[in-house]
Backbone as JSON, one array per atom type, in Angstrom:
{
  "sequence": "MAMNHVIEEIKVMSHELADKVKALIHEGNVNRIIIKDEKGNTFVEIPVTVAAVGAVLAPVVAAVGAIAAMAAKFTIVVEKTAPGDQPKP",
  "N": [[67.77, 43.18, -66.09], [67.92, 39.77, -65.56], [65.33, 37.53, -64.79], [64.97, 34.94, -62.49], [63.36, 31.78, -62.48], [61.47, 29.52, -60.54], [60.64, 26.16, -60.62], [58.1, 24.15, -59.5], [56.69, 21.08, -58.5], [53.6, 19.74, -57.64], [51.84, 17.16, -56.21], [48.52, 16.14, -56.3], [45.26, 14.98, -55.28], [42.2, 14.44, -57.13], [39.99, 15.7, -55.84], [41.21, 17.73, -54.46], [42.2, 19.49, -56.28], [41.01, 21.96, -57.45], [40.88, 23.67, -55.2], [43.59, 23.86, -54.51], [44.68, 25.08, -56.8], [43.35, 27.56, -56.69], [44.48, 28.55, -54.3], [47.17, 28.75, -55.07], [47.02, 30.71, -57.08], [46.31, 32.93, -55.57], [48.64, 33.36, -54.16], [50.38, 35.12, -55.45], [53.07, 35.29, -56.4], [53.22, 33.53, -58.44], [53.7, 32.61, -61.78], [52.83, 30.9, -63.82], [50.66, 28.1, -64.18], [50.53, 24.67, -64.67], [48.55, 21.93, -65.39], [48.69, 18.5, -65.07], [47.97, 15.04, -65.84], [48.36, 11.83, -64.15], [49.88, 10.39, -65.95], [51.39, 12.23, -67.22], [50.26, 13.77, -69.2], [49.35, 16.92, -70.43], [46.72, 18.91, -69.31], [45.84, 21.57, -69.02], [47.22, 24.87, -69.34], [47.77, 27.63, -67.39], [48.18, 30.99, -67.55], [48.99, 32.86, -64.92], [49.07, 35.59, -64.49], [47.07, 36.55, -66.07], [44.89, 35.12, -65.07], [44.65, 36.12, -62.52], [43.09, 38.35, -62.53], [40.03, 39.32, -61.29], [37.52, 38.86, -62.69], [38.18, 36.89, -64.45], [39.01, 34.78, -62.96], [36.95, 33.08, -61.85], [35.81, 31.5, -64.09], [38.14, 30.08, -64.74], [38.67, 28.54, -62.44], [36.33, 27.02, -62.44], [36.72, 25.55, -64.79], [38.96, 24.08, -64.03], [37.8, 22.55, -62.03], [36.11, 20.94, -63.6], [38.02, 19.51, -65.02], [39.05, 17.97, -63.01], [37.36, 15.81, -62.8], [38.24, 14.04, -64.66], [40.42, 12.4, -64.01], [42.11, 10.63, -61.3], [44.46, 11.37, -59.98], [46.66, 14.15, -60.0], [49.29, 16.27, -61.25], [50.48, 19.36, -60.39], [52.22, 21.76, -61.99], [54.14, 24.39, -61.1], [55.21, 27.56, -61.96], [57.25, 29.9, -60.6], [58.32, 33.19, -59.63], [61.58, 33.57, -58.59], [62.48, 34.12, -55.18], [63.92, 37.21, -54.11], [64.72, 38.13, -56.57], [63.68, 40.46, -57.38], [63.99, 43.77, -58.61], [65.94, 46.14, -56.81], [65.11, 49.23, -55.23]],
  "CA": [[68.05, 42.15, -65.12], [67.23, 38.52, -65.86], [64.59, 37.02, -63.64], [65.04, 33.49, -62.35], [62.09, 31.15, -62.17], [61.52, 28.26, -59.81], [59.6, 25.23, -61.04], [57.71, 23.28, -58.39], [55.64, 20.11, -58.85], [52.78, 19.37, -56.48], [50.93, 16.04, -56.49], [47.24, 16.28, -55.59], [44.14, 14.13, -55.69], [41.24, 15.23, -57.91], [39.13, 16.53, -54.99], [42.0, 18.84, -53.94], [42.76, 20.24, -57.4], [40.49, 23.32, -57.59], [41.28, 24.46, -54.03], [45.03, 24.1, -54.58], [44.9, 26.06, -57.86], [42.92, 28.86, -56.14], [45.48, 28.99, -53.33], [48.37, 29.15, -55.8], [46.75, 31.98, -57.76], [46.29, 33.98, -54.56], [49.98, 33.58, -53.61], [50.88, 36.35, -56.04], [54.36, 35.18, -57.06], [53.11, 32.45, -59.42], [53.58, 33.1, -63.14], [52.1, 29.98, -64.68], [50.27, 26.82, -63.59], [50.26, 23.63, -65.66], [47.92, 20.77, -64.76], [48.96, 17.26, -65.81], [47.47, 13.84, -65.19], [49.42, 10.99, -63.6], [50.7, 9.89, -67.06], [52.17, 13.34, -67.74], [49.53, 14.5, -70.24], [48.96, 18.26, -70.0], [45.32, 19.25, -69.51], [45.67, 23.02, -69.18], [48.25, 25.79, -68.86], [47.11, 28.87, -66.97], [49.06, 32.12, -67.23], [48.34, 33.39, -63.73], [48.94, 37.04, -64.59], [45.74, 36.76, -66.65], [43.89, 34.52, -64.19], [44.55, 36.87, -61.27], [42.03, 39.34, -62.67], [38.84, 38.74, -60.66], [36.48, 38.41, -63.62], [38.67, 35.72, -65.17], [39.3, 33.72, -61.99], [35.83, 32.13, -61.68], [35.77, 30.49, -65.15], [39.34, 29.24, -64.66], [38.46, 27.56, -61.37], [35.28, 26.12, -62.91], [37.35, 24.64, -65.75], [39.81, 23.17, -63.25], [36.88, 21.61, -61.39], [35.67, 19.98, -64.62], [39.17, 18.67, -65.33], [39.25, 17.06, -61.89], [36.54, 14.62, -63.0], [38.84, 13.2, -65.7], [41.42, 11.47, -63.47], [42.13, 10.61, -59.85], [45.66, 12.02, -59.46], [47.18, 15.19, -60.87], [50.5, 17.0, -60.88], [50.4, 20.78, -60.71], [53.54, 22.32, -62.2], [54.02, 25.81, -60.78], [56.37, 28.39, -62.28], [57.23, 31.06, -59.71], [59.47, 34.08, -59.65], [62.43, 33.22, -57.45], [62.59, 35.19, -54.18], [65.15, 37.98, -54.16], [65.04, 38.54, -57.92], [63.03, 41.73, -57.66], [64.94, 44.88, -58.6], [65.94, 46.95, -55.59], [64.99, 50.65, -55.56]],
  "C": [[67.24, 40.91, -65.48], [66.55, 38.02, -64.6], [64.69, 35.5, -63.64], [63.66, 32.97, -61.98], [62.35, 29.84, -61.45], [60.36, 27.42, -60.3], [59.35, 24.26, -59.88], [56.61, 22.34, -58.88], [54.93, 19.68, -57.58], [51.83, 18.27, -56.91], [49.68, 16.22, -55.64], [46.24, 15.25, -56.1], [43.11, 15.03, -56.36], [40.38, 16.15, -57.04], [39.86, 17.73, -54.4], [42.42, 19.84, -55.02], [42.3, 21.7, -57.45], [40.94, 24.2, -56.42], [42.77, 24.8, -54.08], [45.35, 25.15, -55.65], [44.49, 27.45, -57.37], [43.96, 29.41, -55.17], [46.75, 29.46, -54.03], [48.19, 30.5, -56.49], [46.81, 33.13, -56.77], [47.65, 34.25, -53.94], [50.62, 34.85, -54.18], [52.21, 36.24, -56.75], [54.39, 34.07, -58.11], [52.9, 33.05, -60.81], [52.71, 32.22, -64.02], [51.83, 28.7, -63.91], [49.95, 25.86, -64.73], [49.68, 22.44, -64.91], [48.1, 19.56, -65.66], [48.32, 16.09, -65.08], [48.65, 12.97, -64.75], [50.32, 10.38, -64.68], [51.55, 10.99, -67.69], [51.51, 14.11, -68.86], [49.08, 15.85, -69.7], [47.5, 18.51, -70.32], [45.14, 20.73, -69.79], [46.91, 23.75, -68.67], [47.56, 27.11, -68.57], [48.16, 29.93, -66.73], [48.41, 32.9, -66.09], [48.22, 34.91, -63.77], [47.58, 37.4, -65.18], [44.67, 36.27, -65.68], [43.68, 35.31, -62.9], [43.48, 37.96, -61.35], [40.73, 38.69, -62.2], [37.81, 38.18, -61.6], [36.89, 37.14, -64.34], [38.85, 34.53, -64.24], [38.19, 32.68, -61.9], [35.76, 31.1, -62.81], [36.99, 29.56, -65.14], [39.16, 28.16, -63.61], [37.36, 26.57, -61.75], [35.85, 25.1, -63.9], [38.23, 23.63, -65.04], [38.95, 22.14, -62.54], [36.38, 20.54, -62.35], [36.8, 19.02, -64.98], [39.36, 17.62, -64.25], [38.44, 15.77, -62.03], [37.19, 13.63, -63.98], [39.85, 12.18, -65.18], [41.41, 11.58, -61.95], [43.31, 11.4, -59.28], [46.18, 13.02, -60.49], [48.52, 15.7, -60.34], [50.28, 18.44, -61.31], [51.84, 21.28, -60.81], [53.4, 23.83, -62.04], [55.32, 26.52, -61.14], [56.25, 29.67, -61.47], [58.46, 31.93, -59.98], [60.28, 33.79, -58.4], [62.53, 34.39, -56.47], [63.93, 35.91, -54.31], [65.54, 38.45, -55.54], [64.39, 39.87, -58.3], [64.07, 42.83, -57.66], [64.81, 45.72, -57.35], [65.88, 48.43, -55.96], [66.26, 51.43, -55.27]]
}
């Protein structure tokens, strides 16, 4: 069964970046997070399946916090698994 993905773009200010990324990781249905500046330059791509592991989460959030100092506005591109695409038992 092919899984559909939904791409969502969220605009945030630098002071909101780390908290928003943490919230997205905790949602559970997020596959990948891409952080871009206001010009569209990609700073980091985070495969959330890896970042969801507790030991890996802290350094990822610390890196996102450091990235926040580089610009004022960011776009977070979120790739999610579309609802209803899970195989039924």
